[in-house]
Phi, psi and omega in degrees: 000157182293157172227166189267152170211169181264146175296325180299315179296320180302313181294319180295320181291324178296319181296318180290327182294333182294339182275348183276161180289150174062025177249126181287142177263011186295312184211142179294330179296316180294320180299315181297316183296323185271353184284138184303326183296337180262000176277079191246016186300326183293343176257009176068032186233150167236173187255121177284118186255354186262105182295330178295321178293319178299316179296318180297322180296313181295323180299331180293344182278345182049055185293149175253154180300341181264000186286140168256127188245137171258121177248128180251126181073055184288344184061230179258008165110021179296311176290321184303320180303313181289324179295314181298329181288345185241338187253167179283322185204147178231127169254116183253124180255116185233126180284323187273113181300330179294316179293320179299322179295318179293323178296319178298313180298322185300323185251003182297130179080002180256160180303329181294340185301322182289345180264358188243129172241132182246126175251121179263118180155186182281119181303321184297331183257347186291150173277118187264141177276181171294140174209147179271326186222144173243132175233129186215131166262085202288126170301129191301331186284350178243019184304305182291313177301324180298313182300311186283336172294317179294316182291340178264354181287142177231134358288158182291144174288162179288317182201161179224130176248110192232135176255131181227171167304138190305316182298320179295317180299319181292329176292327180295324184261002183298150178252157179300144181092352178258165185295331185266358177298130188208178176301320177300313180304310183295316182299315182288317183289342174293321187256355183204156171269128185241130179232139175279132183252309184197156174265141178237110184288161182301327185289354176280357185237156175230121350288158180299132178286170179280346184238158174278162181234159177215154179248134178235158172251127176243116179249105182301141176284123184229111007284153179289157178298144183282055181238127176294129181302319182300325179289311182296318179293324178298317175298317180299323179300324180285306189287331181268005180299327174218088193296340180263001175270169176282161176303316182301315181298320182289325178287336178270001180294157184304130174091340185290311182297323178297319178295316182293324179295319178297316179296321181296317179295323177297318179297315179301319180296316180294330181268006181057038178254141178283134178280113181298133181297328187276355184291130177248115185299326179297316179295322180296315179296316181296325179294320178295315181296326180287313183295326180274350183066014180268356183305315182263008178282137176276133188300327182301341182255002180270129179266184183299318179298320177299316181294322178294320179295319179294318178298316180297321179296320177293320179297326181298332179256010175087013179264123182239165187241010178210000000 
């Protein structure tokens, strides 16, 4: 996914590149494309060149002067500039040391420097500080891990303004009964309110990516629902394995009953209950699907509330998914 940089840095880098060997002076566009600082594909990033778009993204966060902001993938600071002008403090997590160096230079010696902390490394593994808001021009390869890392962070942030590959963003906001409704949609919407904010076209980036981008707002539910993510996601793995099949068909699929029986016996052991010899896990599962009336329901049409009711019914008979 794209990441942000400043137009000022772009122009300065182009001017300096003309002095190096084997660099054509024919066009600034060619210079930018061929320059090593912009060879960022291994980090899943392109360069956001439109300052108006960067400003519009930050404005969607409705920042307060007291806010501490976590920025993921700052690049050389196009978004960072606008965030620093409105927030109390910014912690920027950047994987690419080259980009982190440029970000440091951009604010070195300026008043904004004291408000900026830069962490160089993998966001998924980094130790995160307290933050009120997260703003991210997300590297595409960490899109899903980024969301669930944020939703598991405590205390929860107030809001997150995140840019993703357009298809991924549309899955986040998808509703049950639509083609893009998925396990991802259900998992995120259980723990957060998700809103689509804006489309970001390819021409806003240098070089233009192969995919379109979109910005969404994710507002974590606080307090979060008292549901273990592993349990809800475990149910989702079963029911969304074939989203156009019925629940009954997916639960009867190869390997599912064996997994549930193992979990059920573990639960009985933990609860100090004797496992009845005559118990048939298939019959137990079928009874739950029949009593809840979800057996013949197609998963594509089940919303978060339906999934929660089904999960609760399985828990009542001691069947767990994690």
